[in-house]
C-alpha positions in Angstrom: 44.7 -7.7 7.6 46.6 -10.9 6.9 45.4 -12.9 3.8 44.1 -15.5 6.5 41.8 -12.9 8.2 40.4 -12.0 4.7 39.6 -15.4 4.3 38.1 -16.1 7.7 35.7 -12.9 7.4 35.0 -14.0 3.9 33.7 -17.6 4.9 31.6 -16.3 8.3 29.8 -13.8 6.1 29.4 -16.3 3.3 27.9 -19.1 5.6 24.9 -17.0 5.2 24.6 -18.3 1.8 25.3 -21.9 3.3 22.2 -21.4 5.6 19.9 -19.8 2.5 20.8 -22.7 -0.2 20.4 -25.6 2.6 17.1 -24.1 4.0 15.9 -24.1 0.2 16.9 -27.8 -1.0 15.9 -29.0 2.8 12.3 -28.0 2.1 12.3 -29.3 -1.6 13.6 -32.7 -0.4 11.2 -32.6 2.7 8.3 -31.5 0.3 7.3 -35.4 -1.2 7.4 -36.5 2.2 5.3 -34.2 3.7 2.8 -34.7 1.0 2.3 -38.3 1.6 2.6 -37.5 5.6 0.0 -34.6 5.2 -1.9 -35.4 2.5 -0.8 -32.0 1.1 -3.2 -30.6 -1.8 -1.1 -28.9 -4.8 -2.7 -25.4 -3.6 -1.2 -26.1 -0.3 2.2 -27.1 -1.9 2.1 -23.9 -3.6 1.3 -22.0 -0.3 4.5 -23.6 1.1 6.8 -22.8 -1.9 5.8 -19.0 -1.7 6.3 -18.4 1.9 9.4 -20.9 1.8 13.0 -19.6 2.6 13.5 -18.8 -1.0 10.8 -16.8 -1.6 8.1 -14.1 -0.1 9.3 -14.3 3.9 13.2 -14.1 2.7 12.2 -10.8 0.4 10.8 -8.9 3.6 13.7 -10.0 5.5 16.0 -8.7 3.1 14.2 -5.5 2.7 14.1 -4.8 6.5 17.9 -6.1 7.0 19.2 -4.2 4.4 18.0 -1.1 5.6 18.9 -1.7 9.2 22.6 -3.0 8.1 23.2 0.6 6.4 21.8 2.6 9.4 23.3 0.8 12.3 26.2 -1.4 10.4 26.5 -4.8 9.2 27.7 -6.4 12.3 24.7 -5.6 14.1 22.6 -7.8 12.0 25.0 -10.9 11.1 25.6 -10.9 15.1 22.0 -11.8 15.7 19.7 -12.7 12.9 20.9 -16.5 13.1 19.8 -17.3 16.4 16.0 -16.1 14.9 16.5 -18.4 12.1 17.5 -21.4 14.6 14.1 -20.4 16.3 12.1 -20.6 13.3 13.6 -24.1 12.2 12.6 -25.2 15.7 9.0 -25.1 14.0 10.2 -27.3 10.8 11.6 -30.0 13.1 8.9 -30.2 15.2 6.2 -29.7 12.7 3.2 -31.9 13.1 0.5 -29.8 11.3 0.8 -28.6 8.1 0.3 -24.9 9.5 3.3 -25.6 11.4 5.5 -25.7 8.2 4.2 -22.4 7.1 5.4 -20.7 10.2 8.5 -22.5 10.0 9.3 -21.4 6.5 8.3 -17.5 7.2 10.6 -17.2 10.3 13.4 -18.9 8.6 12.8 -17.0 5.4 12.9 -13.8 7.3 16.5 -14.4 9.0 18.0 -15.9 5.8 16.9 -12.4 4.0 17.9 -10.2 6.3 21.6 -11.9 6.7 22.1 -11.6 2.9 22.7 -7.9 2.5 24.7 -7.7 5.4 26.8 -10.4 4.6 27.3 -9.7 0.9 27.7 -5.9 1.5 30.4 -7.1 4.3 32.4 -9.5 2.1 32.7 -7.0 -1.0 33.5 -4.1 1.3 36.5 -6.0 3.1 37.7 -8.2 0.4 41.6 -7.3 -0.8 41.6 -4.9 -3.5 40.9 -6.6 -6.8 40.1 -9.7 -5.5 36.3 -8.7 -4.8 35.4 -11.5 -7.4 37.1 -14.3 -5.8 36.0 -13.4 -2.5 32.3 -13.4 -3.8 32.8 -16.8 -5.0 33.4 -18.2 -1.9 30.1 -17.2 -0.7 28.0 -18.9 -3.8 30.5 -22.0 -3.5 28.9 -21.7 0.3 25.4 -21.5 -1.1 25.9 -24.8 -3.5 27.5 -26.7 -0.4 24.5 -26.1 1.8 22.4 -27.8 -0.5 24.8 -30.5 -1.5 25.1 -31.5 2.4 21.9 -31.2 2.5 20.9 -33.6 -0.3 23.3 -36.0 0.6 22.0 -36.2 4.5 18.6 -36.4 3.2 19.9 -39.3 0.7 21.2 -41.3 3.6 18.2 -40.6 5.7 15.6 -41.4 3.1 14.6 -44.6 4.8 13.7 -42.7 7.8 10.9 -40.7 5.8 10.0 -37.5 7.7 12.0 -38.5 10.7 14.9 -37.9 8.2 13.6 -34.7 7.0 13.6 -33.2 10.7 17.5 -34.3 11.6 18.2 -32.5 8.4 16.4 -29.6 9.6 18.3 -29.9 12.9 21.5 -29.9 11.4 21.0 -26.3 9.9 19.8 -25.3 13.2 22.9 -26.2 14.9 25.1 -24.3 12.3 23.2 -21.3 12.6 24.0 -21.6 16.7 27.8 -22.1 16.2 27.7 -19.5 13.4 26.4 -17.0 15.7 28.9 -17.8 18.2 31.8 -17.3 15.6 30.6 -14.4 14.2 30.9 -12.4 17.8 34.6 -11.9 17.1 34.1 -10.5 13.6 35.1 -6.6 13.0 32.7 -4.1 11.5 33.3 -2.8 7.6 35.8 -0.3 8.0 34.2 1.4 4.9 31.2 1.5 6.2 32.6 3.0 9.8 34.2 5.6 7.4 30.8 6.9 5.9 29.3 6.2 9.4 31.8 8.7 11.0 31.6 11.4 8.2 27.9 11.3 8.2 28.3 11.9 11.8 30.4 14.8 12.0 28.7 16.4 9.0 25.6 16.4 11.2 27.0 17.8 14.1 28.9 20.7 12.4 25.5 21.5 10.9 23.4 20.7 14.4 21.4 18.5 12.6 20.0 15.2 14.7 19.4 13.3 11.6 20.1 9.7 11.7 23.1 8.1 9.6 20.1 6.9 7.0 17.8 9.3 6.2 15.4 10.9 3.3 19.2 11.8 1.4 19.9 8.2 1.2 16.2 7.2 -0.1 16.6 9.9 -2.9 20.1 9.1 -3.9 18.7 5.1 -4.1 15.7 5.8 -6.3 16.9 8.7 -8.5 19.4 8.5 -11.7 22.4 5.8 -11.8 21.5 3.8 -8.8 17.6 3.4 -9.8 18.9 2.1 -13.5 21.3 -0.2 -11.7 18.5 -1.5 -9.7 16.1 -2.1 -12.6 19.0 -3.7 -14.1 19.9 -5.9 -11.6 16.4 -6.7 -10.9 15.6 -7.9 -14.2 18.5 -9.8 -15.0 18.6 -11.8 -11.5 14.4 -11.6 -11.0 14.1 -13.8 -14.4 16.8 -16.1 -13.5 15.6 -16.6 -10.1 11.9 -17.9 -11.6 14.3 -20.7 -12.9 16.4 -21.3 -9.9 13.7 -21.1 -7.4 11.8 -23.5 -9.1 14.5 -25.8 -9.6 15.8 -25.6 -6.0 12.4 -26.2 -4.4 10.6 -28.4 -6.9 13.1 -30.0 -8.8 13.3 -33.0 -6.7 9.3 -33.1 -6.2 9.1 -33.0 -10.3 11.3 -35.9 -10.6 9.4 -37.9 -8.5 5.8 -37.0 -9.9 6.7 -36.6 -13.8 10.0 -38.5 -14.2 9.2 -41.0 -11.9 12.4 -40.7 -10.2 12.6 -42.6 -6.4 13.2 -40.0 -3.5 16.8 -41.4 -3.2 17.2 -40.9 -7.1 15.8 -37.3 -7.4 18.0 -36.2 -4.4 21.3 -37.6 -6.0 20.8 -35.8 -9.4 20.2 -32.7 -7.6 23.4 -33.0 -5.3 25.5 -34.1 -8.4 24.1 -30.8 -10.2 25.4 -28.5 -7.2 28.9 -30.1 -7.1 29.5 -29.1 -10.8 28.1 -25.6 -9.8 31.0 -25.5 -7.4 33.3 -26.5 -9.5 32.2 -24.1 -11.9 32.8 -21.4 -9.2 36.0 -22.4 -8.0 37.6 -22.8 -11.8 36.0 -20.0 -13.5 34.2 -17.2 -11.6 36.8 -17.3 -9.1 39.9 -17.3 -11.4 38.4 -15.2 -13.9 35.9 -12.6 -12.8 38.6 -10.1 -11.6 40.6 -10.2 -14.7 38.5 -10.7 -17.8 35.4 -9.3 -19.7 32.5 -10.3 -17.7 30.1 -9.9 -20.5 31.7 -12.8 -22.4 31.7 -15.0 -19.1 27.9 -14.2 -19.2 27.3 -15.0 -22.6 28.8 -18.3 -22.4 27.0 -19.0 -19.4 23.6 -18.1 -20.8 24.2 -20.3 -23.5 25.1 -23.7 -21.5 22.0 -23.0 -19.5 19.6 -22.3 -22.2 21.1 -25.5 -23.8 20.3 -27.3 -21.0 16.7 -26.4 -20.6 15.8 -27.2 -24.4 16.8 -30.8 -23.4 14.2 -31.0 -21.0 11.5 -29.3 -22.8 12.0 -31.4 -26.0 13.0 -34.9 -24.4 11.2 -37.2 -22.1 12.8 -36.8 -18.4 14.7 -39.9 -18.1 17.8 -40.1 -16.0 20.1 -39.4 -18.4 18.2 -36.2 -19.6 17.9 -35.0 -16.2 21.5 -35.3 -15.3 22.7 -33.9 -18.7 20.6 -31.1 -17.6 22.1 -30.9 -14.2 25.5 -30.5 -15.7 24.8 -28.0 -18.3 22.5 -25.7 -16.1 24.8 -25.8 -12.9 28.0 -25.6 -14.8 26.5 -22.5 -16.7 25.2 -21.1 -13.4 28.0 -21.3 -11.5 29.8 -18.2 -13.2 26.4 -16.8 -14.4 23.6 -14.7 -13.1 23.6 -15.5 -9.5 27.4 -15.2 -8.8 27.5 -11.8 -10.8 24.5 -10.2 -9.2 26.0 -10.6 -5.4 29.2 -9.1 -7.1 27.4 -6.3 -9.0 24.8 -5.3 -6.8 27.9 -4.3 -4.2 29.7 -2.6 -7.2 26.9 -0.3 -8.5 25.9 1.4 -5.1 27.8 3.6 -2.9 28.6 2.4 0.9 25.8 4.4 2.4 22.8 2.6 0.7 24.6 -0.4 -0.5 22.6 -3.0 2.0 19.4 -0.9 1.4 19.8 -1.6 -2.4 20.4 -5.1 -2.3 17.6 -5.5 0.2 15.2 -4.2 -2.0 16.3 -6.1 -5.1 16.6 -9.3 -3.2 13.0 -8.5 -1.7 11.4 -7.8 -5.5 12.9 -10.8 -6.9 12.3 -13.1 -4.0 8.6 -11.9 -3.7 8.1 -12.3 -7.3 9.3 -15.8 -6.8 7.0 -16.6 -4.3 4.0 -15.2 -6.3 5.5 -17.6 -9.1 5.5 -20.4 -6.7 1.8 -20.5 -6.4 1.2 -21.8 -9.9 4.5 -24.3 -10.4 2.4 -27.2 -9.0 -0.6 -26.3 -11.1 1.4 -26.1 -14.3 3.4 -29.3 -13.4 0.2 -31.0 -12.8 -1.2 -30.1 -16.2 1.9 -31.1 -18.5 5.7 -30.7 -17.7 6.5 -29.4 -21.2 4.7 -25.9 -20.7 6.4 -25.1 -18.0 9.8 -26.2 -19.3 9.6 -23.8 -22.2 8.7 -21.0 -20.0 11.7 -21.4 -17.7 13.6 -21.3 -20.8 12.4 -18.2 -21.8 13.3 -16.9 -18.6 17.0 -18.0 -18.8 17.3 -16.6 -22.1 16.0 -13.4 -21.6 18.0 -13.1 -18.4 21.4 -13.9 -20.1 20.5 -11.3 -22.8 19.8 -8.6 -20.1 23.3 -9.8 -18.4 25.1 -9.7 -21.4 24.2 -6.3 -23.0 24.0 -4.5 -19.2 26.9 -6.0 -17.4 29.0 -3.2 -15.9 33.0 -3.1 -16.8 34.5 -2.8 -12.9 36.5 -5.9 -13.2 39.9 -5.1 -11.4 38.8 -2.0 -10.1 38.4 -1.4 -6.4 35.0 -0.3 -4.8 36.9 3.1 -3.8 37.8 3.6 -7.6 34.4 2.6 -8.6 32.5 5.0 -6.2 35.2 8.1 -7.0 34.0 7.4 -11.0 30.7 7.7 -10.1 30.9 10.5 -8.1 33.2 12.2 -10.6 30.4 11.3 -13.6 27.8 12.9 -11.3 29.5 16.2 -10.8 30.3 16.5 -14.6 26.8 16.2 -15.3 25.9 18.6 -12.8 28.6 21.5 -14.3 26.8 20.6 -17.6 
């Protein structure tokens, strides 16, 4: 493929991140409006957060979608799940009862979750050799672009109240429909097709009728190095995601209730933070992740994020403090845990189980976030300082796990990584 074709595939696959990030922040921007319009209790706010697009429903969708994209191919998933997403968005667009909000987020989360393993696997497998970090970074830029577009729309439409939020959700539904049409001409992953062909040929030669994805793959995923890799990535990304999910969904709500910001002010502050994250990804992660020691990058990212968290833990949540917090956290996060989670989750697993592994990890992380989300409004109501210190601990521990557990695969192709792992396994078997 030409470089232009590589980038086209990356962008079309990575737009799943745009949809994901946009959905999370659209809900967060609308949350305070829904509270006023429907007189929602703190427990119901927690319920919305738990089943929103960044929590339990997305985790379940990833678990199912990851398994299917290994069994049926990446293309089967990303061709159709955005239509399901648009259907879910209709519930949010036309919600006139609180329960309709929950239903809409459940459907949206299932679709977003299913798309993530397929799109992340496709980006890694189709990226040019030794440019996997650069292409993965594009998907992360799109993850932050979705929130920026949504937040700026929310800011412009703030005078319209709940009706403005409905317009924001309608924009995301339209993107999903257009994305479905554009993805129809995308090709399947060549790496997955090769594995599928080899598995089919092996089954035919041994007169077996097992599908491509069978119990053998399940054993491969939950034993040895694959299991250790999953535990490492779940720990590193899961702890960080407890902060990120709280920040993404609840931060505008916290700014309004704790920091006494206006709706427009809270949205503008969050949009500025996401813009900083995109600059960080473009100028740091995409430029250096394929070339330099990734552990050093994780260490710097962790220090910046912890410094930002300490600011809001010890100082009043003024506009200046909120702005400094957003710059430090988002600049560090741009080349930190989430970007490396996408990259490492593709590198540390063979093609036959890559989507399933990503789906399992994504499910554990998002469902844990959903359970945590039940308690965020309660903690905020009793005092923001306690919540801030808890989140600081999450970010610090996540950074340490990433620094000490990071693989050293920069500059290697997926084939080289997989061959190295295979040779290590053979060597252990001989011993």
